OpenMM code with the backbone's topology and positions (N, CA, C; nanometers):
from openmm import Vec3, app, unit

residues = "UNK UNK UNK UNK UNK UNK UNK UNK UNK UNK UNK UNK UNK UNK UNK UNK UNK UNK UNK UNK UNK UNK UNK UNK UNK UNK UNK UNK UNK UNK UNK UNK UNK UNK UNK UNK UNK UNK UNK UNK UNK UNK UNK UNK UNK UNK UNK UNK UNK UNK UNK UNK UNK UNK UNK UNK UNK UNK UNK UNK UNK UNK UNK UNK UNK UNK UNK UNK UNK UNK UNK UNK UNK UNK UNK UNK UNK UNK UNK UNK UNK UNK UNK UNK UNK UNK UNK UNK UNK UNK UNK UNK UNK UNK UNK UNK UNK UNK UNK UNK UNK UNK UNK UNK UNK UNK UNK UNK UNK UNK UNK UNK UNK UNK UNK UNK UNK UNK UNK UNK UNK UNK UNK UNK UNK UNK UNK UNK UNK UNK UNK".split()
positions = [
    Vec3(1.1792, 1.7484, -1.7174),
    Vec3(1.1184, 1.8489, -1.6323),
    Vec3(0.9824, 1.7967, -1.5834),
    Vec3(0.9574, 1.8156, -1.4578),
    Vec3(0.8305, 1.7745, -1.3982),
    Vec3(0.7462, 1.8981, -1.3708),
    Vec3(0.6207, 1.8915, -1.4060),
    Vec3(0.5281, 2.0010, -1.3778),
    Vec3(0.4100, 1.9444, -1.2991),
    Vec3(0.3566, 2.0256, -1.2111),
    Vec3(0.2407, 1.9872, -1.1315),
    Vec3(0.1264, 2.0829, -1.1627),
    Vec3(0.0078, 2.0273, -1.1784),
    Vec3(-0.1105, 2.1065, -1.2085),
    Vec3(-0.2174, 2.0780, -1.1038),
    Vec3(-0.2659, 2.1808, -1.0343),
    Vec3(-0.3713, 2.1601, -0.9335),
    Vec3(-0.5053, 2.1307, -1.0014),
    Vec3(-0.5619, 2.0156, -0.9684),
    Vec3(-0.6889, 1.9725, -1.0265),
    Vec3(-0.7965, 1.9762, -0.9185),
    Vec3(-0.9098, 2.0322, -0.9523),
    Vec3(-1.0247, 2.0373, -0.8618),
    Vec3(-1.1324, 1.9444, -0.9181),
    Vec3(-1.1816, 1.8529, -0.8349),
    Vec3(-1.2921, 1.7647, -0.8739),
    Vec3(-1.4003, 1.7816, -0.7682),
    Vec3(-1.5217, 1.8125, -0.8136),
    Vec3(-1.6310, 1.8266, -0.7171),
    Vec3(-1.7605, 1.7720, -0.7762),
    Vec3(-1.8473, 1.7299, -0.6865),
    Vec3(-1.9765, 1.6771, -0.7295),
    Vec3(-2.0755, 1.7922, -0.7402),
    Vec3(-2.1436, 1.7965, -0.8533),
    Vec3(-2.2429, 1.9010, -0.8780),
    Vec3(-2.3760, 1.8632, -0.8135),
    Vec3(-2.4682, 1.9568, -0.8069),
    Vec3(-2.5976, 1.9317, -0.7439),
    Vec3(-2.6804, 1.8278, -0.8198),
    Vec3(-2.6536, 1.8095, -0.9480),
    Vec3(-2.7281, 1.7099, -1.0264),
    Vec3(-2.6643, 1.5711, -1.0207),
    Vec3(-2.5557, 1.5567, -0.9435),
    Vec3(-2.4922, 1.4268, -0.9258),
    Vec3(-2.3721, 1.4005, -1.0144),
    Vec3(-2.3504, 1.4821, -1.1161),
    Vec3(-2.2337, 1.4623, -1.2021),
    Vec3(-2.1104, 1.5207, -1.1352),
    Vec3(-1.9941, 1.4876, -1.1889),
    Vec3(-1.8678, 1.5356, -1.1331),
    Vec3(-1.7991, 1.6263, -1.2347),
    Vec3(-1.7546, 1.7398, -1.1870),
    Vec3(-1.6812, 1.8343, -1.2708),
    Vec3(-1.5365, 1.8397, -1.2246),
    Vec3(-1.4476, 1.8530, -1.3200),
    Vec3(-1.3051, 1.8654, -1.2883),
    Vec3(-1.2480, 1.9789, -1.3727),
    Vec3(-1.1592, 2.0551, -1.3134),
    Vec3(-1.0909, 2.1600, -1.3881),
    Vec3(-0.9527, 2.1824, -1.3300),
    Vec3(-0.8686, 2.2445, -1.4110),
    Vec3(-0.7332, 2.2760, -1.3689),
    Vec3(-0.7358, 2.4179, -1.3152),
    Vec3(-0.7006, 2.4323, -1.1874),
    Vec3(-0.6985, 2.5658, -1.1273),
    Vec3(-0.5912, 2.6497, -1.1962),
    Vec3(-0.6298, 2.7632, -1.2466),
    Vec3(-0.5345, 2.8540, -1.3095),
    Vec3(-0.5215, 2.8391, -1.4593),
    Vec3(-0.5884, 2.7418, -1.5194),
    Vec3(-0.5890, 2.7273, -1.6651),
    Vec3(-0.7335, 2.7355, -1.7142),
    Vec3(-0.7809, 2.8534, -1.7458),
    Vec3(-0.9200, 2.8682, -1.7902),
    Vec3(-0.9473, 2.7861, -1.9158),
    Vec3(-1.0620, 2.7228, -1.9193),
    Vec3(-1.1026, 2.6467, -2.0364),
    Vec3(-1.0638, 2.5005, -2.0340),
    Vec3(-0.9851, 2.4576, -1.9358),
    Vec3(-0.9465, 2.3165, -1.9258),
    Vec3(-1.0358, 2.2534, -1.8197),
    Vec3(-1.1368, 2.1790, -1.8663),
    Vec3(-1.2315, 2.1196, -1.7735),
    Vec3(-1.2877, 1.9903, -1.8311),
    Vec3(-1.3527, 1.9123, -1.7466),
    Vec3(-1.4183, 1.7886, -1.7879),
    Vec3(-1.5361, 1.7636, -1.6949),
    Vec3(-1.6346, 1.6907, -1.7436),
    Vec3(-1.7506, 1.6526, -1.6629),
    Vec3(-1.7847, 1.5078, -1.6946),
    Vec3(-1.8288, 1.4345, -1.5935),
    Vec3(-1.8626, 1.2932, -1.6125),
    Vec3(-1.9572, 1.2472, -1.5019),
    Vec3(-2.0037, 1.1233, -1.5161),
    Vec3(-2.0957, 1.0669, -1.4178),
    Vec3(-2.0256, 1.0131, -1.2935),
    Vec3(-1.8954, 0.9819, -1.3028),
    Vec3(-1.8202, 0.9284, -1.1897),
    Vec3(-1.6925, 1.0086, -1.1695),
    Vec3(-1.6375, 0.9975, -1.0492),
    Vec3(-1.5105, 1.0666, -1.0197),
    Vec3(-1.4000, 1.0140, -1.1101),
    Vec3(-1.3955, 0.8818, -1.1283),
    Vec3(-1.2914, 0.8211, -1.2106),
    Vec3(-1.2976, 0.8718, -1.3543),
    Vec3(-1.4171, 0.8781, -1.4082),
    Vec3(-1.4333, 0.9265, -1.5456),
    Vec3(-1.3978, 1.0746, -1.5554),
    Vec3(-1.4303, 1.1524, -1.4538),
    Vec3(-1.3955, 1.2944, -1.4549),
    Vec3(-1.2440, 1.3129, -1.4498),
    Vec3(-1.1755, 1.2321, -1.3692),
    Vec3(-1.0291, 1.2401, -1.3622),
    Vec3(-0.9670, 1.1988, -1.4952),
    Vec3(-1.0209, 1.0942, -1.5563),
    Vec3(-0.9714, 1.0509, -1.6869),
    Vec3(-0.9927, 1.1627, -1.7901),
    Vec3(-1.1093, 1.2258, -1.7837),
    Vec3(-1.1413, 1.3333, -1.8779),
    Vec3(-1.0518, 1.4547, -1.8608),
    Vec3(-1.0238, 1.4927, -1.7353),
    Vec3(-0.9390, 1.6107, -1.7140),
    Vec3(-0.7953, 1.5816, -1.7548),
    Vec3(-0.7527, 1.4563, -1.7380),
    Vec3(-0.6178, 1.4186, -1.7807),
    Vec3(-0.6039, 1.4358, -1.9329),
    Vec3(-0.7038, 1.3877, -2.0079),
    Vec3(-0.6947, 1.4006, -2.1533),
    Vec3(-0.7160, 1.5448, -2.1977),
    Vec3(-0.8008, 1.6198, -2.1280),
    Vec3(-0.8207, 1.7610, -2.1623),
    Vec3(-0.6932, 1.8410, -2.1393),
    Vec3(-0.6243, 1.8135, -2.0291),
    Vec3(-0.4987, 1.8837, -2.0014),
    Vec3(-0.3918, 1.8444, -2.1034),
    Vec3(-0.3859, 1.7159, -2.1374),
    Vec3(-0.2877, 1.6708, -2.2375),
    Vec3(-0.3127, 1.7394, -2.3715),
    Vec3(-0.4394, 1.7511, -2.4118),
    Vec3(-0.4729, 1.8181, -2.5379),
    Vec3(-0.4371, 1.9667, -2.5320),
    Vec3(-0.4630, 2.0287, -2.4178),
    Vec3(-0.4314, 2.1709, -2.4009),
    Vec3(-0.2799, 2.1940, -2.4100),
    Vec3(-0.2031, 2.1086, -2.3414),
    Vec3(-0.0571, 2.1227, -2.3445),
    Vec3(-0.0016, 2.0952, -2.4843),
    Vec3(-0.0601, 1.9987, -2.5551),
    Vec3(-0.0165, 1.9705, -2.6923),
    Vec3(-0.0440, 2.0899, -2.7837),
    Vec3(-0.1617, 2.1514, -2.7674),
    Vec3(-0.1953, 2.2694, -2.8482),
    Vec3(-0.1000, 2.3844, -2.8182),
    Vec3(-0.0683, 2.4053, -2.6902),
    Vec3(0.0278, 2.5099, -2.6547),
    Vec3(0.1651, 2.4788, -2.7136),
    Vec3(0.2023, 2.3500, -2.7129),
    Vec3(0.3317, 2.3094, -2.7672),
    Vec3(0.3437, 2.3388, -2.9154),
    Vec3(0.2361, 2.3164, -2.9908),
    Vec3(0.2401, 2.3450, -3.1346),
    Vec3(0.2524, 2.4950, -3.1607),
    Vec3(0.2048, 2.5736, -3.0667),
    Vec3(0.2178, 2.7192, -3.0789),
    Vec3(0.3497, 2.7703, -3.0215),
    Vec3(0.4269, 2.6789, -2.9617),
    Vec3(0.5545, 2.7187, -2.9027),
    Vec3(0.5400, 2.7935, -2.7716),
    Vec3(0.4324, 2.7660, -2.6995),
    Vec3(0.4074, 2.8362, -2.5733),
    Vec3(0.4069, 2.7383, -2.4577),
    Vec3(0.4300, 2.7884, -2.3402),
    Vec3(0.4251, 2.7116, -2.2152),
    Vec3(0.2984, 2.7490, -2.1390),
    Vec3(0.2437, 2.6571, -2.0588),
    Vec3(0.1243, 2.6917, -1.9799),
    Vec3(0.1582, 2.7974, -1.8743),
    Vec3(0.0692, 2.8911, -1.8582),
    Vec3(0.0856, 2.9966, -1.7583),
    Vec3(-0.0224, 2.9806, -1.6531),
    Vec3(0.0128, 2.9148, -1.5426),
    Vec3(-0.0840, 2.8972, -1.4341),
    Vec3(-0.1058, 3.0308, -1.3652),
    Vec3(-0.2315, 3.0650, -1.3442),
    Vec3(-0.2631, 3.1923, -1.2796),
    Vec3(-0.3201, 3.1731, -1.1402),
    Vec3(-0.3178, 3.0490, -1.0901),
    Vec3(-0.3765, 3.0217, -0.9589),
    Vec3(-0.2679, 3.0011, -0.8543),
    Vec3(-0.2968, 3.0414, -0.7327),
    Vec3(-0.2113, 3.0138, -0.6179),
    Vec3(-0.2890, 2.9164, -0.5301),
    Vec3(-0.2379, 2.7939, -0.5163),
    Vec3(-0.3105, 2.6922, -0.4408),
    Vec3(-0.2655, 2.6955, -0.2951),
    Vec3(-0.3616, 2.7095, -0.2069),
    Vec3(-0.3344, 2.7090, -0.0640),
    Vec3(-0.4536, 2.6461, 0.0071),
    Vec3(-0.4392, 2.6186, 0.1332),
    Vec3(-0.5447, 2.5557, 0.2120),
    Vec3(-0.5800, 2.6473, 0.3281),
    Vec3(-0.7081, 2.6665, 0.3508),
    Vec3(-0.7540, 2.7449, 0.4651),
    Vec3(-0.7985, 2.6473, 0.5730),
    Vec3(-0.7317, 2.6520, 0.6867),
    Vec3(-0.7598, 2.5602, 0.7979),
    Vec3(-0.8516, 2.6288, 0.8977),
    Vec3(-0.9532, 2.5545, 0.9427),
    Vec3(-1.0467, 2.6056, 1.0433),
    Vec3(-1.0295, 2.5246, 1.1703),
    Vec3(-0.9945, 2.5901, 1.2804),
    Vec3(-0.9856, 2.5267, 1.4114),
    Vec3(-1.1101, 2.5647, 1.4897),
    Vec3(-1.1842, 2.4634, 1.5357),
    Vec3(-1.3102, 2.4852, 1.6076),
    Vec3(-1.2843, 2.4666, 1.7563),
    Vec3(-1.3234, 2.5656, 1.8347),
    Vec3(-1.3050, 2.5613, 1.9799),
    Vec3(-1.4401, 2.5721, 2.0488),
    Vec3(-1.4543, 2.5060, 2.1621),
    Vec3(-1.5803, 2.5116, 2.2369),
    Vec3(-1.5928, 2.6410, 2.3159),
    Vec3(-1.4809, 2.6984, 2.3582),
    Vec3(-1.4864, 2.8124, 2.4488),
    Vec3(-1.4527, 2.9461, 2.3838),
    Vec3(-1.4132, 2.9453, 2.2581),
    Vec3(-1.3832, 3.0727, 2.1924),
    Vec3(-1.4183, 3.0625, 2.0444),
    Vec3(-1.4021, 3.1749, 1.9755),
    Vec3(-1.4364, 3.1786, 1.8332),
    Vec3(-1.3461, 3.0871, 1.7521),
    Vec3(-1.3997, 3.0353, 1.6437),
    Vec3(-1.3196, 2.9539, 1.5524),
    Vec3(-1.2069, 3.0394, 1.4960),
    Vec3(-1.0956, 2.9740, 1.4667),
    Vec3(-0.9860, 3.0479, 1.4037),
    Vec3(-0.9615, 2.9909, 1.2653),
    Vec3(-0.9213, 3.0762, 1.1754),
    Vec3(-0.8899, 3.0389, 1.0386),
    Vec3(-0.7474, 3.0825, 1.0096),
    Vec3(-0.6702, 2.9922, 0.9428),
    Vec3(-0.5355, 3.0308, 0.9018),
    Vec3(-0.4977, 2.9533, 0.7765),
    Vec3(-0.4134, 3.0141, 0.6967),
    Vec3(-0.3676, 2.9506, 0.5752),
    Vec3(-0.2512, 2.8579, 0.6074),
    Vec3(-0.2554, 2.7382, 0.5491),
    Vec3(-0.1489, 2.6398, 0.5670),
    Vec3(-0.1092, 2.5883, 0.4289),
    Vec3(0.0010, 2.5183, 0.4226),
    Vec3(0.0479, 2.4637, 0.2961),
    Vec3(-0.0380, 2.3486, 0.2472),
    Vec3(-0.0236, 2.3151, 0.1216),
    Vec3(-0.0995, 2.2063, 0.0618),
    Vec3(-0.0647, 2.0731, 0.1281),
    Vec3(0.0553, 2.0603, 0.1823),
    Vec3(0.0957, 1.9390, 0.2521),
    Vec3(0.0067, 1.9062, 0.3705),
    Vec3(-0.0643, 2.0053, 0.4234),
    Vec3(-0.1549, 1.9812, 0.5361),
    Vec3(-0.2676, 1.8855, 0.4975),
    Vec3(-0.3002, 1.8770, 0.3689),
    Vec3(-0.4041, 1.7849, 0.3247),
    Vec3(-0.3576, 1.6402, 0.3325),
    Vec3(-0.2265, 1.6187, 0.3304),
    Vec3(-0.1721, 1.4836, 0.3296),
    Vec3(-0.1613, 1.4233, 0.4683),
    Vec3(-0.1594, 1.5057, 0.5699),
    Vec3(-0.1475, 1.4549, 0.7055),
    Vec3(-0.0036, 1.4249, 0.7432),
    Vec3(0.0150, 1.3754, 0.8626),
    Vec3(0.1481, 1.3464, 0.9145),
    Vec3(0.1917, 1.2096, 0.8644),
    Vec3(0.3109, 1.2003, 0.8065),
    Vec3(0.3613, 1.0756, 0.7516),
    Vec3(0.4189, 0.9826, 0.8567),
    Vec3(0.4687, 1.0386, 0.9659),
    Vec3(0.5259, 0.9561, 1.0723),
    Vec3(0.4755, 1.0079, 1.2060),
    Vec3(0.4886, 0.9246, 1.3073),
    Vec3(0.4473, 0.9680, 1.4398),
    Vec3(0.5478, 1.0704, 1.4921),
    Vec3(0.5087, 1.1461, 1.5900),
    Vec3(0.5999, 1.2458, 1.6472),
    Vec3(0.7205, 1.1790, 1.7113),
    Vec3(0.6990, 1.0634, 1.7767),
    Vec3(0.8092, 0.9917, 1.8417),
    Vec3(0.9097, 0.9425, 1.7384),
    Vec3(0.8602, 0.8889, 1.6264),
    Vec3(0.9504, 0.8394, 1.5230),
    Vec3(1.0267, 0.9543, 1.4586),
    Vec3(0.9604, 1.0652, 1.4348),
    Vec3(1.0275, 1.1806, 1.3763),
    Vec3(1.1369, 1.2328, 1.4692),
    Vec3(1.1089, 1.2377, 1.6000),
    Vec3(1.2102, 1.2827, 1.6963),
    Vec3(1.3268, 1.1857, 1.7004),
    Vec3(1.2990, 1.0570, 1.6954),
    Vec3(1.4051, 0.9565, 1.6951),
    Vec3(1.4918, 0.9696, 1.5703),
    Vec3(1.4293, 0.9894, 1.4568),
    Vec3(1.5049, 1.0055, 1.3326),
    Vec3(1.5929, 1.1290, 1.3368),
    Vec3(1.5403, 1.2388, 1.3916),
    Vec3(1.6209, 1.3608, 1.4013),
    Vec3(1.7402, 1.3404, 1.4927),
    Vec3(1.7203, 1.2702, 1.6050),
    Vec3(1.8302, 1.2524, 1.6999),
    Vec3(1.9339, 1.1531, 1.6498),
    Vec3(1.8938, 1.0570, 1.5659),
    Vec3(1.9866, 0.9564, 1.5167),
    Vec3(2.0368, 0.9823, 1.3754),
    Vec3(1.9977, 1.0903, 1.3160),
    Vec3(2.0466, 1.1211, 1.1825),
    Vec3(1.9573, 1.0624, 1.0753),
    Vec3(2.0125, 1.0509, 0.9556),
    Vec3(1.9342, 1.0124, 0.8388),
    Vec3(1.9104, 0.8630, 0.8286),
    Vec3(1.9621, 0.7821, 0.9170),
    Vec3(1.9493, 0.6374, 0.9040),
    Vec3(1.8175, 0.5852, 0.9599),
    Vec3(1.7238, 0.6724, 0.9902),
    Vec3(1.5917, 0.6287, 1.0326),
    Vec3(1.5886, 0.5671, 1.1704),
    Vec3(1.6752, 0.6103, 1.2605),
    Vec3(1.6717, 0.5614, 1.3968),
    Vec3(1.7744, 0.4543, 1.4258),
    Vec3(1.8422, 0.4034, 1.3241),
    Vec3(1.9455, 0.3024, 1.3484),
    Vec3(2.0733, 0.3702, 1.3941),
    Vec3(2.1529, 0.3053, 1.4790),
    Vec3(2.2784, 0.3663, 1.5224),
    Vec3(2.3760, 0.3718, 1.4049),
    Vec3(2.4719, 0.4614, 1.4099),
    Vec3(2.5707, 0.4690, 1.3021),
    Vec3(2.6426, 0.3354, 1.2859),
    Vec3(2.6897, 0.3066, 1.1657),
    Vec3(2.7535, 0.1782, 1.1349),
    Vec3(2.8773, 0.1551, 1.2213),
    Vec3(2.9555, 0.2589, 1.2490),
    Vec3(3.0772, 0.2442, 1.3291),
    Vec3(3.0426, 0.1973, 1.4704),
    Vec3(2.9378, 0.2494, 1.5279),
    Vec3(2.8974, 0.2086, 1.6628),
    Vec3(2.8545, 0.0627, 1.6622),
    Vec3(2.7869, 0.0197, 1.5565),
    Vec3(2.7447, -0.1193, 1.5465),
    Vec3(2.8639, -0.2134, 1.5411),
    Vec3(2.9690, -0.1754, 1.4678),
    Vec3(3.0885, -0.2588, 1.4608),
    Vec3(3.1592, -0.2646, 1.5955),
    Vec3(3.1595, -0.1525, 1.6685),
    Vec3(3.2256, -0.1491, 1.7992),
    Vec3(3.1542, -0.2426, 1.8967),
    Vec3(3.0220, -0.2454, 1.8937),
    Vec3(2.9455, -0.3340, 1.9822),
    Vec3(2.9751, -0.4788, 1.9459),
    Vec3(2.9796, -0.5099, 1.8162),
    Vec3(3.0089, -0.6455, 1.7713),
    Vec3(3.1502, -0.6864, 1.8136),
    Vec3(3.2458, -0.5952, 1.8054),
    Vec3(3.3838, -0.6257, 1.8451),
    Vec3(3.3921, -0.6535, 1.9945),
    Vec3(3.3168, -0.5782, 2.0757),
    Vec3(3.3162, -0.5992, 2.2202),
    Vec3(3.2592, -0.7355, 2.2554),
    Vec3(3.1523, -0.7759, 2.1873),
    Vec3(3.0920, -0.9072, 2.2135),
    Vec3(3.1923, -1.0173, 2.1809),
    Vec3(3.2632, -1.0020, 2.0699),
    Vec3(3.3615, -1.1039, 2.0314),
    Vec3(3.4719, -1.1136, 2.1348),
    Vec3(3.5180, -0.9990, 2.1879),
    Vec3(3.6228, -0.9982, 2.2882),
    Vec3(3.5727, -1.0625, 2.4174),
    Vec3(3.4493, -1.0312, 2.4587),
    Vec3(3.3935, -1.0891, 2.5808),
    Vec3(3.3798, -1.2404, 2.5682),
    Vec3(3.3351, -1.2878, 2.4526),
    Vec3(3.3202, -1.4317, 2.4328),
    Vec3(3.4575, -1.5006, 2.4360),
    Vec3(3.5586, -1.4355, 2.3807),
    Vec3(3.6931, -1.4909, 2.3794),
    Vec3(3.7500, -1.5001, 2.5223),
    Vec3(3.7195, -1.3980, 2.6060),
    Vec3(3.7684, -1.3960, 2.7437),
    Vec3(3.7057, -1.5085, 2.8260),
    Vec3(3.5797, -1.5446, 2.7968),
    Vec3(3.5107, -1.6488, 2.8734),
    Vec3(3.5675, -1.7882, 2.8440),
    Vec3(3.6247, -1.8110, 2.7284),
    Vec3(3.6719, -1.9458, 2.6953),
    Vec3(3.8072, -1.9781, 2.7512),
] * unit.nanometer
topology = app.Topology()
chain = topology.addChain("A")
for resn in residues:
    res = topology.addResidue(resn, chain)
    for name in ("N", "CA", "C"):
        topology.addAtom(name, app.Element.getBySymbol(name[0]), res)
């Protein structure tokens, strides 16, 4: 079973980095660097899950993770709307490539194998006719 835990890492006003698990109160870490804070939150979460396991309990996340998107316009008021967490990752492919993949199926833009064999057979026949 795979579980995902939303982790928040932010820099404090004194320069240190704090990390916590959204929805699991008491699971947090602080360090001088982002890397150390991530390492600390990983071990803090592992310890928390181990403690819950010895008690025979599962973690109960109480947070709903979402992203609030702000669109800034020059001629009208800014707009705000909630979007999925995937919006933080950006677009994985260009719009043209995505459209090509949709039109050609799951093969990523390549023609179906049967069509490829038909083209190869036609070339062989044409070459045979020329000789």
